[in-house]
Structure formats: C-alpha cells, structure tokens
RODO-2510 file (C-alpha; in nm, 4 decimals, decimal comma):
residues 444
     n   res          X          Y          Z
     1     x     0,8320    -1,3552     3,2054
     2     x     0,6047    -1,6412     3,0962
     3     x     0,5608    -1,9304     3,3373
     4     x     0,6784    -2,2795     3,2486
     5     x     0,4431    -2,5733     3,2291
     6     x     0,5627    -2,7062     3,5655
     7     x     0,5145    -2,3673     3,7316
     8     x     0,1604    -2,3518     3,5972
     9     x     0,0949    -2,7129     3,7065
    10     x     0,1712    -2,6237     4,0683
    11     x    -0,1167    -2,3750     4,0661
    12     x    -0,3753    -2,6099     3,9130
    13     x    -0,6257    -2,8200     4,1187
    14     x    -0,4624    -3,1505     4,0044
    15     x    -0,7954    -3,3329     3,9684
    16     x    -0,7111    -3,4940     3,6323
    17     x    -1,0823    -3,4647     3,5520
    18     x    -1,0252    -3,4366     3,1746
    19     x    -1,3029    -3,1753     3,1494
    20     x    -1,0530    -2,9320     2,9935
    21     x    -0,9977    -3,1677     2,7016
    22     x    -0,6530    -3,2806     2,8213
    23     x    -0,5787    -3,6230     2,9750
    24     x    -0,4093    -3,4795     3,2861
    25     x    -0,3574    -3,1491     3,4638
    26     x     0,0113    -3,1659     3,3686
    27     x    -0,0813    -3,1977     3,0013
    28     x    -0,3172    -2,9010     3,0432
    29     x    -0,0387    -2,6978     3,2063
    30     x     0,1985    -2,7753     2,9200
    31     x    -0,0658    -2,6799     2,6631
    32     x    -0,1346    -2,3579     2,8545
    33     x     0,2350    -2,2707     2,8630
    34     x     0,2599    -2,3125     2,4851
    35     x    -0,0600    -2,1079     2,4244
    36     x    -0,2468    -2,4083     2,2827
    37     x    -0,5396    -2,3763     2,5238
    38     x    -0,6943    -2,1212     2,7589
    39     x    -0,7302    -2,1057     3,1359
    40     x    -1,1096    -2,0814     3,1083
    41     x    -1,1243    -2,4475     3,0046
    42     x    -1,0366    -2,5571     3,3594
    43     x    -1,3614    -2,5412     3,5619
    44     x    -1,1905    -2,5886     3,8992
    45     x    -0,9064    -2,3364     3,8931
    46     x    -0,9127    -2,1057     4,1971
    47     x    -0,9512    -1,7291     4,1827
    48     x    -0,6036    -1,6905     4,3309
    49     x    -0,4600    -1,9088     4,0569
    50     x    -0,6515    -1,7141     3,7935
    51     x    -0,4968    -1,3924     3,9156
    52     x    -0,1480    -1,5421     3,9107
    53     x    -0,1904    -1,7209     3,5807
    54     x    -0,3793    -1,4445     3,4028
    55     x    -0,0730    -1,3017     3,2353
    56     x     0,0798    -1,6402     3,1620
    57     x    -0,2431    -1,7741     3,0157
    58     x    -0,3083    -1,4680     2,8002
    59     x    -0,2291    -1,5045     2,4312
    60     x     0,1040    -1,3479     2,3323
    61     x    -0,0897    -1,1008     2,1175
    62     x    -0,3966    -0,9645     2,2912
    63     x    -0,7386    -0,9877     2,1285
    64     x    -0,8704    -0,6382     2,0545
    65     x    -1,2234    -0,5760     1,9271
    66     x    -1,3431    -0,2683     1,7399
    67     x    -1,7123    -0,2020     1,6918
    68     x    -2,0161    -0,3748     1,8376
    69     x    -2,2810    -0,6193     1,7206
    70     x    -2,2657    -0,6997     1,3502
    71     x    -2,0023    -0,4279     1,3062
    72     x    -1,7598    -0,5926     1,5484
    73     x    -1,4182    -0,6829     1,4136
    74     x    -1,1498    -0,8738     1,6059
    75     x    -0,7765    -0,8293     1,5736
    76     x    -0,4813    -1,0065     1,7302
    77     x    -0,5090    -1,3210     1,9434
    78     x    -0,2490    -1,4900     1,7229
    79     x    -0,0045    -1,7418     1,8676
    80     x     0,2317    -1,8367     1,5838
    81     x     0,4825    -1,6750     1,3487
    82     x     0,4028    -1,8950     1,0507
    83     x     0,0571    -2,0026     0,9432
    84     x     0,1663    -2,3614     0,8721
    85     x     0,2361    -2,3969     1,2462
    86     x    -0,1239    -2,3367     1,3540
    87     x    -0,2889    -2,1069     1,0946
    88     x    -0,3821    -1,7421     1,1437
    89     x    -0,7276    -1,6871     1,2900
    90     x    -0,8219    -1,3200     1,2674
    91     x    -0,7872    -1,1840     0,9139
    92     x    -0,6308    -0,8406     0,8841
    93     x    -0,8915    -0,5647     0,8826
    94     x    -0,9110    -0,3194     0,5948
    95     x    -1,0260     0,0355     0,6692
    96     x    -1,1116     0,2897     0,3987
    97     x    -1,0606     0,6548     0,4758
    98     x    -1,3432     0,9104     0,4778
    99     x    -1,2143     1,2680     0,5270
   100     x    -1,4211     1,5137     0,7303
   101     x    -1,3723     1,7744     0,4569
   102     x    -1,6611     1,6095     0,2710
   103     x    -2,0017     1,7654     0,3345
   104     x    -2,3661     1,6984     0,2599
   105     x    -2,4341     1,4968    -0,0521
   106     x    -2,0631     1,4408    -0,1154
   107     x    -2,0239     1,2844     0,2286
   108     x    -2,3356     1,0703     0,1847
   109     x    -2,2086     0,9513    -0,1530
   110     x    -1,8701     0,8569    -0,0082
   111     x    -2,0328     0,6703     0,2823
   112     x    -2,2554     0,4787     0,0404
   113     x    -1,9592     0,3953    -0,1814
   114     x    -1,7428     0,2745     0,1070
   115     x    -2,0291     0,0749     0,2582
   116     x    -2,0890    -0,0968    -0,0746
   117     x    -1,7354    -0,2222    -0,1263
   118     x    -1,8364    -0,5839    -0,0735
   119     x    -1,7946    -0,8522    -0,3372
   120     x    -1,8069    -1,2277    -0,3817
   121     x    -1,5038    -1,4432    -0,4519
   122     x    -1,4953    -1,8242    -0,4782
   123     x    -1,8342    -1,8423    -0,3111
   124     x    -1,7428    -1,6232    -0,0161
   125     x    -1,8611    -1,2723     0,0651
   126     x    -1,5745    -1,0326     0,1296
   127     x    -1,5941    -0,6720     0,2402
   128     x    -1,3934    -0,3987     0,3979
   129     x    -1,4166    -0,3895     0,7758
   130     x    -1,3963    -0,0320     0,8971
   131     x    -1,4487     0,3272     0,7931
   132     x    -1,1596     0,5533     0,8934
   133     x    -1,2868     0,9043     0,9641
   134     x    -0,9938     1,1447     0,9389
   135     x    -0,9788     1,4964     1,0799
   136     x    -0,8316     1,6534     0,7664
   137     x    -1,0251     1,9756     0,8194
   138     x    -0,8578     2,0461     1,1517
   139     x    -1,2002     2,1502     1,2797
   140     x    -1,3317     1,9656     1,5877
   141     x    -1,7005     2,0187     1,5081
   142     x    -1,6659     1,9041     1,1470
   143     x    -1,4846     1,5933     1,2678
   144     x    -1,7519     1,5116     1,5251
   145     x    -2,0363     1,5622     1,2778
   146     x    -1,8649     1,3508     1,0121
   147     x    -1,7988     1,0705     1,2623
   148     x    -2,1627     1,0751     1,3759
   149     x    -2,2862     1,0607     1,0177
   150     x    -2,0570     0,7721     0,9243
   151     x    -2,1550     0,5879     1,2416
   152     x    -2,5243     0,6217     1,1618
   153     x    -2,5121     0,5458     0,7911
   154     x    -2,2180     0,3203     0,7071
   155     x    -2,2890    -0,0078     0,8834
   156     x    -1,9152    -0,0362     0,9528
   157     x    -1,6975    -0,0185     1,2602
   158     x    -1,4860     0,2968     1,2746
   159     x    -1,1377     0,4307     1,3239
   160     x    -1,1359     0,7917     1,4426
   161     x    -0,8176     0,9639     1,3231
   162     x    -0,7200     1,2863     1,4957
   163     x    -0,4260     1,4043     1,7035
   164     x    -0,6467     1,6638     1,8770
   165     x    -0,7941     1,5336     2,2063
   166     x    -1,0656     1,8002     2,1944
   167     x    -1,1839     1,6901     1,8501
   168     x    -1,1592     1,3258     1,9541
   169     x    -1,3627     1,3927     2,2672
   170     x    -1,6386     1,5636     2,0689
   171     x    -1,6534     1,2741     1,8242
   172     x    -1,6641     1,0171     2,1029
   173     x    -1,9481     1,2046     2,2705
   174     x    -2,1543     1,1168     1,9645
   175     x    -2,0431     0,7675     1,8713
   176     x    -1,8575     0,6023     2,1611
   177     x    -2,1383     0,3465     2,1960
   178     x    -2,0163     0,1944     1,8675
   179     x    -1,6716     0,1369     2,0214
   180     x    -1,4507     0,2995     1,7553
   181     x    -1,0727     0,2727     1,7571
   182     x    -0,9147     0,5964     1,8810
   183     x    -0,6147     0,6969     1,6694
   184     x    -0,3756     0,7868     1,8140
   185     x    -0,1933     0,8377     2,1426
   186     x     0,1524     0,9842     2,0895
   187     x     0,4171     1,1121     2,3258
   188     x     0,2627     1,4586     2,2901
   189     x    -0,0985     1,3672     2,3748
   190     x    -0,0685     1,0307     2,5515
   191     x    -0,2277     1,1368     2,8805
   192     x    -0,5290     1,3056     2,7214
   193     x    -0,5952     1,0217     2,4738
   194     x    -0,5543     0,7605     2,7452
   195     x    -0,8153     0,9358     2,9569
   196     x    -1,0558     0,9420     2,6618
   197     x    -1,0044     0,5700     2,6019
   198     x    -1,0755     0,4921     2,9669
   199     x    -1,3729     0,7282     2,9876
   200     x    -1,5487     0,5906     2,6797
   201     x    -1,4267     0,2286     2,6975
   202     x    -1,2798     0,2325     2,3472
   203     x    -0,9629     0,0684     2,2132
   204     x    -0,6692     0,3030     2,1669
   205     x    -0,4001     0,3142     1,8995
   206     x    -0,0500     0,3942     2,0247
   207     x     0,1764     0,5650     1,7720
   208     x     0,5502     0,5644     1,8343
   209     x     0,8536     0,6423     1,6240
   210     x     1,0177     0,3049     1,5729
   211     x     1,0459     0,0009     1,7961
   212     x     1,1916     0,1542     2,1117
   213     x     0,9608     0,4545     2,1460
   214     x     0,6543     0,2425     2,0634
   215     x     0,7486    -0,0141     2,3289
   216     x     0,7976     0,2551     2,5942
   217     x     0,4704     0,4248     2,5097
   218     x     0,2772     0,0961     2,4976
   219     x     0,4205    -0,0078     2,8345
   220     x     0,3191     0,3230     2,9903
   221     x    -0,0344     0,3305     2,8487
   222     x    -0,0859    -0,0445     2,8822
   223     x    -0,0710    -0,0145     3,2597
   224     x    -0,4213     0,1377     3,2558
   225     x    -0,5580     0,0605     2,9053
   226     x    -0,5725    -0,3029     2,8027
   227     x    -0,7077    -0,2768     2,4482
   228     x    -0,4260    -0,1239     2,2465
   229     x    -0,3271    -0,1285     1,8805
   230     x     0,0293    -0,0364     1,7858
   231     x     0,1449     0,1916     1,5050
   232     x     0,5243     0,1886     1,4822
   233     x     0,5225     0,5204     1,2965
   234     x     0,7851     0,4062     1,0463
   235     x     0,7199     0,5150     0,6867
   236     x     1,0046     0,3471     0,4968
   237     x     0,8587     0,0176     0,3736
   238     x     1,1670    -0,2032     0,4051
   239     x     1,2396    -0,0788     0,7559
   240     x     0,8773    -0,1147     0,8585
   241     x     0,8566    -0,4747     0,7334
   242     x     1,1652    -0,5593     0,9389
   243     x     1,0148    -0,3910     1,2450
   244     x     0,6777    -0,5631     1,2023
   245     x     0,8587    -0,8953     1,1937
   246     x     1,0522    -0,8071     1,5087
   247     x     0,7348    -0,7071     1,6905
   248     x     0,5684    -1,0373     1,6051
   249     x     0,8781    -1,2407     1,6931
   250     x     0,9300    -1,0667     2,0274
   251     x     0,5623    -1,1028     2,1174
   252     x     0,5391    -1,4710     2,0217
   253     x     0,8817    -1,6053     2,1103
   254     x     0,9899    -1,3807     2,3956
   255     x     0,6464    -1,2932     2,5394
   256     x     0,7513    -0,9273     2,5384
   257     x     0,4301    -0,7715     2,6647
   258     x     0,4727    -0,4143     2,5281
   259     x     0,4549    -0,5666     2,1797
   260     x     0,1745    -0,8083     2,2656
   261     x    -0,0916    -0,6142     2,0736
   262     x    -0,2239    -0,6035     1,7155
   263     x    -0,0291    -0,3759     1,4821
   264     x    -0,1793    -0,1292     1,2354
   265     x    -0,0346     0,0678     0,9468
   266     x    -0,1328     0,2928     0,6580
   267     x    -0,1160     0,2041     0,2885
   268     x     0,1153     0,4501     0,1162
   269     x     0,1836     0,5236    -0,2488
   270     x     0,1401     0,7843    -0,5196
   271     x    -0,1233     0,5835    -0,7055
   272     x    -0,4028     0,3512    -0,5944
   273     x    -0,2124     0,0539    -0,7322
   274     x     0,0953     0,1564    -0,5329
   275     x    -0,1181     0,1637    -0,2191
   276     x    -0,2566    -0,1850    -0,2820
   277     x     0,0928    -0,3281    -0,3396
   278     x     0,2148    -0,1522    -0,0246
   279     x    -0,0818    -0,2807     0,1766
   280     x    -0,0289    -0,6375     0,0517
   281     x     0,3322    -0,6349     0,1697
   282     x     0,2359    -0,5044     0,5126
   283     x    -0,0480    -0,7535     0,5452
   284     x     0,1999    -1,0307     0,4667
   285     x     0,4167    -0,9150     0,7557
   286     x     0,1570    -0,9258     1,0308
   287     x    -0,0326    -0,5954     1,0043
   288     x    -0,3705    -0,6536     1,1717
   289     x    -0,5258    -0,3320     1,0409
   290     x    -0,4480    -0,1389     0,7244
   291     x    -0,5958     0,2034     0,6493
   292     x    -0,6168     0,3069     0,2843
   293     x    -0,7724     0,5897     0,0862
   294     x    -0,8497     0,3533    -0,2042
   295     x    -1,2251     0,3108    -0,2435
   296     x    -1,2453     0,1423    -0,5834
   297     x    -1,3796    -0,2139    -0,5780
   298     x    -1,1594    -0,3341    -0,8634
   299     x    -0,8481    -0,2061    -0,6884
   300     x    -0,9412    -0,3555    -0,3515
   301     x    -1,0251    -0,7009    -0,4878
   302     x    -0,6597    -0,8164    -0,5205
   303     x    -0,5935    -0,7104    -0,1604
   304     x    -0,9010    -0,8971    -0,0385
   305     x    -0,8050    -1,2023    -0,2448
   306     x    -0,4588    -1,2011    -0,0919
   307     x    -0,6114    -1,1733     0,2555
   308     x    -0,8320    -1,4753     0,1852
   309     x    -0,5291    -1,6796     0,0771
   310     x    -0,3127    -1,5648     0,3666
   311     x    -0,5730    -1,6449     0,6299
   312     x    -0,6855    -1,9781     0,4871
   313     x    -0,5689    -2,2702     0,6970
   314     x    -0,3066    -2,4388     0,4752
   315     x    -0,4003    -2,7739     0,6248
   316     x    -0,7680    -2,7194     0,5335
   317     x    -0,7918    -2,5765     0,1822
   318     x    -1,0997    -2,3772     0,0865
   319     x    -1,3491    -2,6175    -0,0669
   320     x    -1,7081    -2,6542    -0,1781
   321     x    -1,9372    -2,9351    -0,0721
   322     x    -1,8946    -3,2335    -0,3069
   323     x    -2,2003    -3,2850    -0,5233
   324     x    -2,3804    -3,1969    -0,8451
   325     x    -2,4366    -2,8278    -0,9197
   326     x    -2,6672    -2,6882    -1,1866
   327     x    -2,5495    -2,3876    -1,3860
   328     x    -2,8434    -2,2025    -1,5335
   329     x    -3,1618    -2,3926    -1,6158
   330     x    -2,9856    -2,7273    -1,6478
   331     x    -3,2041    -3,0141    -1,7636
   332     x    -3,1874    -3,3795    -1,8745
   333     x    -3,0007    -3,2987    -2,1960
   334     x    -2,7469    -3,0567    -2,0462
   335     x    -2,3748    -3,1356    -2,0658
   336     x    -2,1998    -3,2630    -1,7541
   337     x    -1,8525    -3,1506    -1,6461
   338     x    -1,6414    -3,2924    -1,3672
   339     x    -1,3798    -3,1146    -1,1578
   340     x    -1,2485    -3,1158    -0,8000
   341     x    -1,4072    -2,9508    -0,4971
   342     x    -1,1253    -2,6979    -0,4488
   343     x    -1,3122    -2,3656    -0,4253
   344     x    -1,0894    -2,1719    -0,6627
   345     x    -1,1024    -2,4491    -0,9235
   346     x    -1,4773    -2,4987    -0,8943
   347     x    -1,5736    -2,1316    -0,9090
   348     x    -1,3359    -2,0658    -1,1981
   349     x    -1,5020    -2,3443    -1,3961
   350     x    -1,8486    -2,2334    -1,2863
   351     x    -1,7792    -1,8753    -1,3906
   352     x    -1,6602    -1,9738    -1,7377
   353     x    -1,9558    -2,2061    -1,7966
   354     x    -2,2038    -1,9524    -1,6656
   355     x    -2,0657    -1,6874    -1,9017
   356     x    -2,1601    -1,9016    -2,2034
   357     x    -2,5263    -1,9022    -2,0938
   358     x    -2,5433    -2,2716    -2,1872
   359     x    -2,7124    -2,4684    -1,9041
   360     x    -2,4895    -2,7425    -1,7661
   361     x    -2,4107    -2,9563    -1,4627
   362     x    -2,0811    -2,9503    -1,2747
   363     x    -1,9787    -3,2433    -1,0583
   364     x    -1,7479    -3,1372    -0,7755
   365     x    -1,5664    -3,4551    -0,6724
   366     x    -1,4411    -3,4889    -0,3146
   367     x    -1,0627    -3,4323    -0,3292
   368     x    -1,0081    -3,2685     0,0122
   369     x    -1,0071    -2,9280    -0,1531
   370     x    -0,7143    -2,9834    -0,3884
   371     x    -0,6783    -2,8727    -0,7505
   372     x    -0,7090    -3,1051    -1,0500
   373     x    -0,3419    -3,1896    -1,1026
   374     x    -0,2667    -3,1999    -0,7292
   375     x    -0,5601    -3,4341    -0,6679
   376     x    -0,4646    -3,6550    -0,9625
   377     x    -0,1028    -3,6778    -0,8434
   378     x    -0,2239    -3,7676    -0,4936
   379     x    -0,4560    -4,0419    -0,6199
   380     x    -0,7720    -3,8503    -0,5210
   381     x    -0,8940    -3,7752    -0,8748
   382     x    -0,8680    -4,1070    -1,0552
   383     x    -1,0918    -4,3155    -1,2794
   384     x    -1,2001    -4,5304    -0,9851
   385     x    -1,2746    -4,2309    -0,7593
   386     x    -1,4690    -4,0391    -1,0225
   387     x    -1,6661    -4,3466    -1,1320
   388     x    -1,7595    -4,4214    -0,7723
   389     x    -1,8773    -4,0641    -0,7155
   390     x    -2,0759    -4,0651    -1,0411
   391     x    -2,2852    -4,3510    -0,9074
   392     x    -2,3450    -4,1939    -0,5659
   393     x    -2,3900    -3,8231    -0,6409
   394     x    -2,7261    -3,8540    -0,8193
   395     x    -2,6260    -3,7124    -1,1574
   396     x    -2,7523    -4,0248    -1,3363
   397     x    -3,1067    -3,9327    -1,2301
   398     x    -3,0669    -3,5762    -1,3591
   399     x    -2,9602    -3,6436    -1,7199
   400     x    -3,0730    -3,8894    -1,9873
   401     x    -2,7350    -3,9122    -2,1631
   402     x    -2,4080    -4,0600    -2,0347
   403     x    -2,1507    -3,8109    -2,1601
   404     x    -1,8978    -3,6639    -1,9173
   405     x    -1,6409    -3,3904    -1,9880
   406     x    -1,3144    -3,4210    -1,7934
   407     x    -1,0375    -3,1579    -1,7637
   408     x    -0,7830    -3,1759    -2,0446
   409     x    -0,4915    -3,1995    -1,8024
   410     x    -0,6130    -3,5455    -1,6929
   411     x    -0,6961    -3,6805    -2,0389
   412     x    -0,5029    -3,9910    -1,9344
   413     x    -0,8063    -4,0912    -1,7231
   414     x    -1,0330    -4,1299    -2,0288
   415     x    -0,9901    -4,5044    -2,0866
   416     x    -1,0035    -4,6152    -1,7249
   417     x    -1,2987    -4,3905    -1,6463
   418     x    -1,5016    -4,5154    -1,9444
   419     x    -1,4345    -4,8732    -1,8375
   420     x    -1,5234    -4,8138    -1,4714
   421     x    -1,8248    -4,5879    -1,5185
   422     x    -1,9824    -4,6934    -1,8458
   423     x    -2,0026    -4,3243    -1,9474
   424     x    -1,8633    -4,1802    -2,2699
   425     x    -1,5735    -3,9572    -2,1693
   426     x    -1,5062    -3,6330    -2,3543
   427     x    -1,1771    -3,4523    -2,2986
   428     x    -1,2280    -3,0825    -2,2380
   429     x    -0,9758    -2,7993    -2,2527
   430     x    -0,6782    -2,7937    -2,0179
   431     x    -0,7539    -2,4445    -1,8883
   432     x    -1,0924    -2,3173    -1,7720
   433     x    -1,0493    -2,0192    -2,0026
   434     x    -1,0967    -2,2566    -2,2958
   435     x    -1,4421    -2,3696    -2,1821
   436     x    -1,6275    -2,0937    -2,3643
   437     x    -1,5093    -2,1897    -2,7121
   438     x    -1,5290    -2,5611    -2,6240
   439     x    -1,8934    -2,5381    -2,5176
   440     x    -1,9942    -2,3254    -2,8148
   441     x    -1,8294    -2,5760    -3,0489
   442     x    -1,9803    -2,8835    -2,8898
   443     x    -2,3082    -2,7927    -2,7175
   444     x    -2,4784    -2,5215    -2,9217
***
C-alpha cells in the first residue's frame, strides 16, 4: 500500500531547507505522496528512509527504457489518468515489424524502408521508435542473424519477438548490448525468459491472458525483474480497451503494483488502414508501445499525428516562435500575411503559400499558441495587438510597401487595424486552402 503524506513526513530529516523546491518537509511529503515530486530531490534523506520510501516514492507506472544512446526510448513513468490533470510525458512508441523470413537484399531493403519512416509535421520531426524482429521462420539461427542485422543497420531500438527461449538466447548473444525488449514471458516459458532478462539486463514483456493472469505473472516475475512491459493478451478490441483502462486506473488510483508497468499491444486488422485505426484506439487508451506490420509512410502519418496531439500538453499548445518568416526568396516587394503562432495554423498557411512558389512573408503573432478564431475570441488577435507587433517585429524594415493580408475569418479587424497600424489591410480567404488562388489572383 502507498504511504500517506504524514507517514512519509515521519521519515524525512525535517530540516525545512527548501532545497527540494518545497517550502517545508511536510509540503515535500505531501507532494511525494501524490507523485508530484521525487525522493531524489531531498539531499538529506537517509539511506534507511530511502529503502523504506523507495516503493512509495516510485511513480505508479514504472519508467522502462528500451535501447541505448540515441536509440533509447522511454515508456511509462506516467502519474495521471487524464492529460488535462498533468499532461502525458512519454509518447507511445511505435514499432514496425521485420520478419526473419526476409533474407539478403530483401531484408536490407526492409530495414532501409523501416529506418526511413521519418517525416516532418508542423515543424517537428516524427519517426517510428523501434524495429520489431519477429521469429516467423521458427528457426533460431535465422532469428538471431536477422536481429543482428537489424541491430547493426537500422538505427532503431528493437523488440525481439519469439516464444522460444533458445532462439531468444541466440539473438541476445548478438545484440543484448543494444538493450532490446524481450517479447515475451508467458506462463509456459516464464522461468527461461526471466533468466534471459536477468542475464542480459534487458527489459522483458510479460504476456498474460486477461487481467488476472497478467497480474499474477507480473507479480511473480516482478520480484526479480524490475523493467517489465505488460501485454494483456486480449485480442477483442472493445474488451482490450476496457482492460487497458482498468490497468491504468488500478496503477494510478490504487497503486496496484502488478499493473504498475507500461502496457504494449499489437495493431490488428485485415488492411493497413484497419491496423492504423486499431492502433489509434489503443494509443488513446494508454498503450505505451504498439507493434504494427504497416511500413508505409502515408499510412503511418495519421497515427503519428494523433500521437503528437495526444501527448501535447493541453495547457501549453504547440507553437512557433513569434516573428517574421520568409517563404522562398522573399524581398522588399513580397506580400505580407499575418496569422497566429499556433503551430498547426502557421505551418498550414506556410505550406499553402510555399506551394504557390510566390515569395512572401508570414508574421506569426504571439497568441500563446492558439488558432485564429480562438485567439480573436480571447482578445489575443486584435487590431491593437497586431498593430503593436507590426511595429516591433521588424517587418517594416523588410518591405517597402505597407500592405498586410489578414485571415478572412477576422475581416472585422480591417478598420481598426488600418487605423492603428497605418497599413493598408487586405482581407484574405477564410481557409488556408484558398491561399493558392488568392495569391495567384493578387500577386502574380
């Protein structure tokens, strides 16, 4: 059972030194009890207290790392059920499957394809996180050789998928230094897989058959292996979503330690689109790792976009730095557009303008990362605010004209903005998709 704040307070040094960031030791104890701080922030806690408080101070969902160096990916370490409470911190990892039935040039081509599944969205680089090497051949040597090749050539952390401890051992002999995730320990092979995890120092996936069997297996293996990832083994989507929710709730609210680990699952479906829809639902319900066979960039983009939205702090919207941005070889006669500094808004506008190949300037006004209509409704995108930013952002030194295009949805700002800024205000299209025809009609 988790300790209360008062029980934790009794074990603290009671110096009230404030070095932990809290005003008193009691405040620190209360924050520790509610998982809002960590024991390491107290520089004077005794070793005896650390031993006693270790479990109480641990996050309700343990942090598990797969891979090393630049390949390292973290899962778990979450402390809330809903992101508006305190945000989610470790985005769900996406693993793409590479079967060991591929050989030679076919294997190299698949590795290159999977490694190159990165893309850019709203100014951020996104990529898959792991390569999942699966023992589809049933041959231990083929599995080990495939794992070694992927480890050497992919640049990704790995999941090793095999129910055969012999095959897993051979693969780990070749790539354990990269700290792959071992998948999976079941009731049938738990002892052998646990020994491999301890021998090679790798995280271990525990696969049960529903909530009860997974809890029992995790409790048994967790006594000696600390870095675990849970697979509930449930294939029916509606049942699995309910179980994933229960796991998260029991771990966060009840501090039920057997469920205090990241959870993984597999994307299922007859088509690639079915898999992406399936994966999106599971990601929404707390899956920390999703394995899919989809390796098409266009198919994976919606899943990555959803992950970006899900793991964005709702209290800190994604935003670009306010300022003046040149699109193409913008010069003194180039048109000037104004929008907000919400990343999705800015990059949508930038993409449409860039596609016209007409050089232009975009002014991203500071609106705390909110969209045009939201910022206008909140009084952050007004004639006064835009006029003030026009004078301070430096755009007047970049262009010889004084013509500014505003979004069509805030055409009501035209009069006030002309009066405040002295610029001629042009009303652009309401939607960014209309920028192409607007620019060709007005600036060619």
